[in-house]
C-alpha positions in Angstrom: 19.5 0.3 -6.5 20.9 1.7 -3.3 19.0 3.4 -0.5 19.2 7.1 -0.1 18.5 9.3 2.9 14.8 9.1 3.9 14.1 6.5 1.2 15.1 2.9 2.3 14.9 -0.3 0.2 13.0 -3.3 1.7 13.8 -6.6 0.1 13.2 -9.7 2.2 12.9 -13.2 0.8 10.5 -14.2 3.6 8.3 -11.0 3.6 5.4 -10.3 1.3 6.4 -6.7 0.8 9.2 -5.6 -1.5 9.7 -2.0 -2.3 10.8 1.4 -0.8 9.8 3.1 2.4 9.8 6.9 2.7 10.3 8.2 6.2 10.7 11.8 7.3 10.5 13.4 10.7 10.0 17.1 11.1 9.0 19.2 14.1 7.6 16.3 16.1 5.6 14.8 13.2 6.7 11.6 11.4 5.6 10.8 7.9 5.8 7.3 6.5 4.8 6.0 3.0 5.5 2.7 1.3 6.1 2.3 -2.4 5.5 -1.4 -3.4 7.4 -2.8 -6.5 4.2 -4.8 -7.3 1.9 -1.6 -7.3 4.3 0.6 -9.3 5.6 -2.0 -11.8 9.1 -2.6 -10.6 12.0 -1.5 -8.5 13.0 1.5 -10.6 9.5 2.8 -11.0 8.7 2.6 -7.3 11.9 4.3 -6.5 11.1 7.1 -8.9 7.7 7.4 -7.2 9.3 7.5 -3.8 11.7 10.2 -4.9 9.0 12.3 -6.4 6.9 12.0 -3.2 9.9 12.8 -1.0 10.6 16.0 -3.1 7.0 17.1 -2.8 6.9 16.3 0.9 10.0 18.4 1.6 8.6 21.3 -0.4 5.3 21.1 1.5 7.0 21.0 4.9 9.6 23.7 4.0 6.9 26.3 3.6 4.6 25.1 6.4 3.7 27.2 9.4 4.5 26.0 12.8 2.4 26.6 15.9 4.2 26.0 19.2 7.0 24.2 17.3 4.6 21.7 15.6 3.0 21.4 12.2 -0.6 22.6 12.0 -3.5 20.2 11.2 -3.8 21.8 7.8 -0.2 20.8 6.9 -0.8 17.3 8.1 -3.9 17.0 5.9 -1.9 18.4 2.9 0.7 15.7 3.4 -1.9 13.0 3.7 -3.5 14.2 0.5 -0.1 14.2 -1.2 0.5 10.6 -0.1 -2.9 9.5 -1.4 -2.0 10.9 -4.8 1.4 9.2 -4.9 
């Protein structure tokens, strides 16, 4: 499978981790979550989980309130909770 914007494939022969990395930066905040092939049961399943999390993350940040151009602590907690569930 090929990487898409904000969802990058990590496959290294010498590294212990193989899977997908979700990265997104908005309004001075960076969000990163890893989706391991081992945890999700394969490359396709970890990719699907990453895509679902990316869609949910974008939806959460789209409707989020900004204070002084930055995300509020409440928004950051919502994203952390979303990542825990993924």
